[in-house]
C-alpha positions in Angstrom: 24.9 -62.7 -24.2 25.5 -58.5 -25.0 23.2 -58.6 -28.1 22.8 -61.5 -30.1 19.1 -61.3 -30.5 17.3 -62.3 -34.1 19.5 -64.6 -36.4 22.7 -64.1 -34.3 23.8 -67.1 -33.7 20.5 -69.4 -33.8 21.8 -71.6 -36.5 25.0 -73.4 -34.1 23.5 -74.8 -31.3 27.6 -76.1 -30.6 28.0 -71.9 -29.5 24.5 -72.1 -27.4 25.7 -75.0 -25.5 29.2 -73.5 -24.9 27.2 -70.3 -23.6 25.3 -72.6 -21.2 28.7 -74.0 -19.4 30.6 -70.9 -19.7 27.6 -68.8 -17.4 27.8 -71.5 -15.2 31.5 -71.1 -14.9 31.3 -67.4 -14.3 29.0 -68.2 -11.3 31.8 -70.8 -9.9 34.4 -67.8 -10.6 32.4 -65.5 -7.7 31.3 -68.6 -5.8 34.2 -70.6 -4.6 34.6 -73.8 -4.0 36.4 -75.0 -0.5 40.1 -75.0 -0.5 42.5 -75.2 -3.1 39.6 -77.2 -5.6 38.0 -73.7 -6.0 40.5 -71.9 -6.8 41.5 -74.2 -9.5 38.0 -73.9 -10.9 37.9 -69.9 -11.1 41.3 -70.7 -13.0 40.2 -72.7 -15.7 36.9 -70.8 -15.9 38.7 -67.7 -16.4 37.9 -68.3 -20.4 33.8 -68.0 -20.2 33.5 -63.8 -19.7 36.1 -63.7 -22.9 34.0 -66.7 -24.6 31.0 -63.7 -24.4 33.1 -61.0 -25.9 34.2 -63.2 -29.2 30.6 -65.0 -29.6 29.2 -61.0 -29.4 31.9 -59.9 -31.8 31.0 -62.8 -34.5 27.6 -61.8 -34.9 27.7 -58.1 -34.6 28.1 -57.6 -38.0 26.8 -60.6 -39.8 25.7 -60.6 -43.3 26.7 -57.5 -43.2 30.2 -57.5 -46.1 33.8 -55.8 -45.9 33.8 -52.4 -47.2 29.9 -51.8 -46.6 29.5 -48.1 -46.2 29.6 -46.8 -42.5 25.4 -46.2 -42.8 24.8 -49.9 -43.1 27.0 -50.6 -40.1 25.5 -48.1 -38.3 22.4 -48.3 -38.8 23.2 -52.4 -37.1 25.6 -50.6 -34.0 22.1 -48.3 -33.3 20.1 -50.7 -32.9 22.7 -52.8 -30.4 24.0 -49.9 -28.4 20.5 -49.3 -28.0 19.8 -52.2 -26.4 23.1 -52.8 -24.1 22.3 -49.8 -23.1 19.1 -49.8 -21.4 20.0 -53.4 -20.5 23.1 -51.8 -18.7 21.5 -48.9 -17.4 18.0 -51.3 -15.7 20.5 -53.9 -13.9 22.9 -50.5 -12.9 19.1 -49.3 -10.8 18.1 -52.6 -10.2 21.8 -53.2 -7.7 21.1 -50.2 -6.3 17.8 -50.8 -5.5 19.4 -54.0 -3.9 22.1 -52.3 -2.2 20.0 -49.5 -0.6 17.1 -52.1 0.8 20.4 -54.2 2.2 21.5 -51.6 4.0 18.5 -50.7 5.5 17.8 -54.3 7.2 21.2 -53.6 8.7 20.9 -50.1 10.0 23.5 -49.3 7.6 22.9 -45.4 7.0 21.9 -44.6 3.7 23.6 -41.3 3.8 26.9 -43.2 4.4 26.2 -45.4 1.8 25.9 -42.6 -0.8 28.7 -40.9 0.1 30.7 -44.4 -0.7 28.9 -44.8 -3.7 28.5 -41.8 -5.3 31.0 -39.2 -5.7 33.6 -38.7 -8.7 36.6 -40.8 -7.5 33.9 -43.8 -8.5 32.4 -41.8 -11.9 35.9 -41.8 -13.0 36.3 -45.7 -12.0 33.4 -46.5 -13.7 33.6 -44.3 -17.1 37.5 -45.1 -17.3 37.8 -48.7 -16.0 34.1 -50.2 -16.2 34.3 -50.3 -12.2 33.7 -48.5 -9.0 31.0 -48.1 -6.1 28.6 -47.7 -8.1 28.2 -50.9 -9.2 29.3 -52.7 -6.7 29.4 -52.3 -2.8 29.7 -54.2 0.7 26.5 -55.9 0.2 27.6 -57.3 -3.0 31.0 -57.3 -3.7 31.4 -58.3 -6.9 31.1 -55.8 -10.1 30.0 -58.6 -12.2 28.2 -55.1 -14.6 31.5 -54.2 -15.9 30.9 -56.8 -18.6 27.8 -55.0 -20.4 29.5 -51.2 -19.4 32.4 -52.9 -21.5 30.6 -54.3 -24.5 28.7 -50.7 -24.8 31.9 -48.7 -24.8 33.2 -51.1 -27.6 29.7 -51.3 -29.7 30.3 -47.5 -29.4 33.9 -47.2 -31.2 32.6 -50.0 -33.9 29.8 -47.2 -34.5 32.2 -44.7 -34.3 34.7 -46.5 -36.4 31.8 -48.4 -38.6 33.8 -48.3 -41.9 36.7 -49.6 -40.9 35.6 -52.4 -38.1 36.2 -55.3 -40.6 39.1 -54.3 -41.8 41.0 -53.6 -38.7 39.6 -56.4 -36.3 42.6 -58.2 -37.0 45.1 -56.2 -36.0 43.2 -54.5 -33.5 42.0 -57.9 -31.4 46.4 -59.1 -32.1 47.1 -55.8 -30.7 45.4 -55.2 -27.9 45.1 -58.8 -26.7 49.2 -58.0 -26.7 48.5 -55.2 -24.6 46.6 -57.4 -22.1 49.1 -59.9 -21.6 52.4 -57.4 -21.1 50.0 -56.2 -18.5 49.9 -59.1 -16.8 54.0 -58.9 -16.8 53.2 -55.6 -15.6 51.6 -57.0 -12.4 53.8 -59.7 -12.0 57.4 -58.3 -12.0 56.4 -54.5 -12.3 53.4 -52.6 -10.4 53.8 -49.8 -11.4 51.1 -47.3 -10.3 49.3 -45.7 -13.7 46.6 -43.4 -12.8 48.5 -43.2 -8.9 46.3 -46.7 -9.6 48.2 -50.0 -8.5 48.4 -51.9 -12.0 47.8 -54.9 -9.5 44.2 -54.0 -9.0 41.7 -55.8 -10.9 39.7 -53.1 -13.0 42.8 -51.8 -14.4 43.7 -54.8 -16.8 39.9 -56.3 -16.9 37.7 -53.5 -18.7 36.9 -51.7 -22.2 40.5 -51.6 -23.7 41.8 -54.6 -22.5 39.9 -57.2 -22.2 36.2 -55.3 -24.0 38.0 -54.5 -27.3 40.7 -57.7 -28.5 37.9 -60.0 -28.2 34.9 -58.5 -29.7 37.4 -57.6 -32.6 38.0 -61.0 -32.2 35.0 -62.3 -32.8 34.5 -59.5 -35.5 37.7 -61.3 -37.2 36.1 -64.9 -37.2 33.5 -63.2 -38.9 35.2 -61.7 -41.6 37.3 -64.7 -42.4 34.2 -66.9 -42.1 31.6 -64.8 -44.2 33.9 -63.2 -46.2 36.3 -65.2 -47.3 39.3 -62.7 -46.3 42.7 -62.8 -48.2 45.5 -63.5 -45.5 47.7 -66.4 -44.2 46.4 -66.5 -40.9 42.4 -66.3 -42.5 43.4 -69.5 -45.1 44.8 -70.9 -42.0 41.2 -71.0 -39.5 39.5 -71.7 -42.8 41.4 -75.0 -43.5 41.3 -75.9 -40.2 37.8 -75.0 -40.0 37.4 -77.5 -43.4 39.3 -80.2 -41.7 36.7 -80.6 -39.0 33.5 -80.0 -41.0 34.4 -82.1 -43.9 35.8 -85.4 -45.2 37.3 -88.9 -43.6 39.2 -86.9 -40.8 37.2 -84.8 -39.5 35.9 -86.1 -36.6 39.0 -87.2 -35.3 40.4 -83.7 -36.1 37.6 -82.5 -34.0 38.5 -84.6 -31.2 41.6 -83.3 -31.6 40.2 -79.7 -30.8 38.1 -81.0 -28.0 41.7 -82.1 -26.1 43.2 -78.9 -26.8 40.3 -77.3 -25.5 41.0 -79.4 -22.1 44.6 -78.9 -22.5 43.8 -74.9 -22.3 42.4 -75.7 -19.6 45.1 -77.6 -17.7 47.7 -74.4 -18.8 45.3 -72.2 -16.6 45.6 -74.0 -13.4 49.4 -74.6 -13.7 49.5 -70.9 -14.8 47.9 -69.5 -11.6 49.8 -72.6 -9.3 52.6 -71.0 -11.2 52.4 -67.4 -11.2 49.1 -66.5 -8.5 46.0 -65.1 -9.5 45.4 -63.0 -12.8 42.4 -62.2 -15.2 43.0 -63.8 -18.4 45.8 -66.8 -18.7 48.0 -67.9 -22.2 45.3 -71.3 -21.1 42.3 -69.7 -21.4 43.5 -68.2 -25.0 44.3 -71.9 -26.4 40.5 -73.0 -24.7 39.2 -70.3 -26.2 40.2 -70.6 -29.9 39.6 -74.4 -29.6 36.4 -73.8 -28.6 35.4 -71.1 -31.8 37.0 -73.9 -34.1 34.9 -76.1 -32.8 31.9 -73.4 -33.3 32.7 -72.4 -37.0 33.3 -76.3 -37.7 30.1 -78.1 -36.4 28.2 -74.7 -37.6 29.6 -75.6 -41.1 28.0 -79.3 -40.6 24.6 -79.4 -41.1 23.9 -75.7 -40.3 24.9 -75.6 -36.7 23.1 -78.9 -35.9 25.4 -81.3 -33.9 26.3 -84.5 -35.3 28.7 -87.5 -35.2 29.2 -87.3 -31.8 26.1 -87.3 -30.1 23.5 -86.1 -32.3 20.6 -88.2 -33.1 20.6 -87.8 -37.1 16.6 -87.2 -37.4 16.1 -87.9 -41.5 19.6 -86.4 -42.2 17.8 -82.9 -41.9 19.0 -79.6 -40.0 17.0 -78.5 -37.1 17.1 -75.3 -38.4 16.5 -71.8 -36.6 13.8 -71.7 -33.9 13.7 -75.8 -35.5 11.2 -74.9 -37.6 10.2 -78.8 -39.4 8.2 -77.1 -42.4 7.0 -81.1 -42.4 4.6 -80.0 -45.7 7.6 -80.1 -47.9 10.4 -81.9 -46.3 10.8 -85.4 -47.5 12.0 -88.4 -44.3 14.9 -89.9 -45.8 15.3 -93.5 -44.5 16.3 -95.9 -47.2 13.1 -94.6 -49.4 11.7 -91.5 -49.0 8.7 -91.2 -47.4 6.7 -87.6 -49.3 5.3 -86.2 -46.4 3.1 -83.9 -48.5 1.4 -86.0 -51.0 1.9 -89.7 -50.2 1.9 -92.3 -47.0 4.7 -93.4 -45.6 4.7 -97.1 -47.0 4.6 -100.3 -44.9 8.8 -101.6 -44.7 9.9 -98.3 -45.4 9.8 -96.7 -42.1 10.9 -92.9 -41.4 12.8 -93.9 -38.4 12.3 -90.9 -35.0 13.9 -90.9 -31.9 15.4 -94.8 -33.2 11.7 -96.1 -33.0 9.9 -97.6 -36.4 6.5 -96.8 -36.8 5.1 -100.4 -37.6 4.2 -102.4 -40.4 0.6 -101.0 -41.7 0.7 -97.9 -39.2 0.4 -95.6 -41.7 0.8 -91.9 -40.9 -1.1 -89.9 -44.0 0.9 -87.2 -43.0 -1.1 -84.1 -44.0 -4.7 -85.5 -43.7 -5.4 -87.5 -41.2 -4.7 -87.7 -37.5 -2.6 -90.1 -36.2 -4.6 -92.3 -34.2 -4.8 -94.0 -31.0 -3.7 -97.2 -31.8 -1.4 -96.3 -34.6 0.5 -93.9 -32.4 4.5 -93.7 -33.3 5.9 -93.7 -30.4 9.0 -91.3 -30.2 11.5 -91.6 -27.4 8.8 -93.5 -25.1 6.7 -91.1 -25.3 2.8 -92.0 -27.0 1.7 -89.4 -28.8 -1.9 -88.8 -27.2 -5.2 -89.6 -29.5 -5.8 -85.4 -28.5 -2.5 -84.3 -30.1 -3.3 -84.9 -33.8 -0.8 -85.2 -36.0 -2.2 -82.3 -38.0 1.7 -81.4 -40.0 2.0 -78.0 -40.6 0.1 -76.5 -38.0 0.9 -78.8 -34.8 3.7 -80.1 -32.7 4.8 -83.5 -32.5 5.8 -84.1 -28.7 8.9 -86.0 -27.7 10.7 -85.4 -24.6 11.5 -81.7 -26.2 8.7 -80.8 -29.1 10.0 -80.7 -33.1 8.2 -77.2 -33.2 6.6 -77.3 -36.8 4.5 -74.3 -37.1 6.4 -71.2 -35.6 6.7 -72.0 -32.4 10.3 -73.4 -30.6 11.6 -76.9 -30.0 11.3 -76.9 -26.2 14.6 -77.9 -24.9 13.9 -81.0 -22.3 16.5 -83.9 -22.2 16.1 -86.2 -25.4 16.2 -90.0 -24.6 18.9 -92.0 -27.1 19.1 -95.5 -26.3 19.2 -96.7 -22.6 20.1 -93.5 -21.3 19.5 -89.6 -21.8 21.8 -87.1 -23.0 20.4 -83.4 -23.4 22.2 -81.3 -26.1 19.1 -79.4 -26.1 18.7 -78.3 -23.0 21.6 -76.9 -22.7 20.8 -74.9 -25.7 18.0 -73.8 -24.2 20.1 -72.7 -20.8 22.4 -71.1 -24.0 20.2 -69.4 -26.0 16.8 -68.2 -23.5 19.1 -68.4 -20.1 22.9 -67.6 -20.1 22.1 -63.9 -20.1 20.0 -63.7 -16.7 21.9 -66.2 -15.4 24.9 -63.6 -15.7 22.5 -60.8 -14.5 21.3 -62.1 -11.8 23.5 -64.5 -10.3 25.8 -62.0 -8.1 22.4 -61.1 -6.6 21.2 -64.4 -5.8 24.9 -65.4 -4.6 24.3 -62.2 -1.9 21.3 -63.0 -1.2 22.0 -66.9 -1.1 25.2 -65.8 1.4 23.3 -63.9 3.7 20.2 -66.0 4.5 22.6 -69.3 5.6 25.6 -67.6 6.8 25.0 -69.7 9.5 25.7 -72.5 7.4 29.0 -71.9 6.3 30.7 -73.6 9.0 29.4 -76.9 7.6 32.0 -78.0 5.5 29.1 -80.1 3.0 27.3 -76.7 2.7 30.4 -74.9 1.7 30.6 -77.7 -1.6 27.1 -77.3 -2.3 26.8 -73.6 -2.2 28.2 -73.1 -5.5 26.3 -75.8 -7.1 22.5 -74.6 -5.8 24.0 -70.7 -6.3 23.9 -72.1 -10.2 20.5 -73.7 -9.5 19.0 -71.4 -8.0 20.5 -68.8 -10.8 19.0 -71.0 -13.7 15.5 -71.2 -12.1 15.6 -67.6 -11.4 16.2 -67.3 -15.3 13.8 -69.5 -16.6 11.2 -68.3 -14.6 11.9 -64.6 -16.6 11.9 -66.7 -19.5 8.6 -67.7 -19.3 7.2 -64.3 -17.9 8.7 -62.4 -20.6 7.5 -65.3 -23.5 3.3 -65.1 -21.7 3.7 -61.5 -22.5 4.5 -62.2 -26.0 1.9 -64.3 -26.0 -0.5 -61.7 -24.3 0.7 -58.9 -26.6 0.8 -61.7 -29.9 -3.6 -62.4 -28.7 -4.0 -58.8 -28.7 -3.0 -57.6 -31.9 
């Protein structure tokens, strides 16, 4: 979310998978399960929006070295600001139109709604705290668009202070995270009233200043640690942890330790909620967030972002590159002996393991010049490559539940069969990469419509247990529909060109 277009994040499938998980958890924050479990899951999920901020910052100034001129940073930021501003404006208009439609269907006066939403006080709340009835009202009482306004504000600040963005990133992240927890302590023990607003009001802490700045700049700092080899003790410690989790004999054990730490943070969040009540950010949220980002960097260092060792199907010991392009005209698939796929045949008895299946003896895949014939099909994941689907490597795709895009097409994210069961990391990557932003943008509208259409069912306990899951499924389906529509529009434009 934010603006992670182009190469940003495209080489790290673990971060995409976690974006998919995070966008579903955001739905569970806004559409609660019944009884105490709903609040526990809500507390546990508080790291999700922070994660979006950090990932946005992680790739915000990627490939711009520390100390680069302000002009280079501002050029990058101008593009980001334009994109986020356009999305924010369109979604604000869309949700306001939705409000008027709902108000009209229930007989609520349009003039009264305008008086509630559009006044100087609500404009002040929007500009100062990214909240207010301009972006929410009684038709949908969650102001989730605050996130986009916070991102926009921080991007503008980075544009203004372009020369110092990376240099100051670590200090700003530390300073404003401290201010965030001080504000939460004031909420608990000394509820002051800045601007004549109780600090216990949710948007006094959850805004661009106390969440946007620290976590976006935290992501920028991680980028400077990994890419610019920053020379500070905290940076060196982070690099040592990443190295220990990505290489060496104990790498897998160290990654498991970080996974345990992430789960521990979730448990801490639940304990903090039960002890102190509902808060915007818990200490456990920070613990989980740090563990996830360290894992993301470790997995990103292992094979250029392909997730290996724990659940990866090692296809020729090669990384699935950005957009999963497989230039099979030049890459050797190794399995004991190399199969020279540009020039020679896959020899019998030196079979290339693809999807844990062998290409049978004497069924040579004359790759580059010949078609894989009907009787010599390579069973990849128990799916036959049909006679009509030629394996003209370099120009066409080999399909196997999920497609290995050989030309310039994406690998489609469908479950991959391994052994006797199904695992679907690629489907999670697809949700995280292509759908997570739309899921976040539209899930409130889905929850609102679902609540209004199925209100009579609220008295049934089973429905209340199923409602968050139904909202999540519908939100993902809506996002998938938007994604497919955009892809078709792009294809039409390409054909016209």
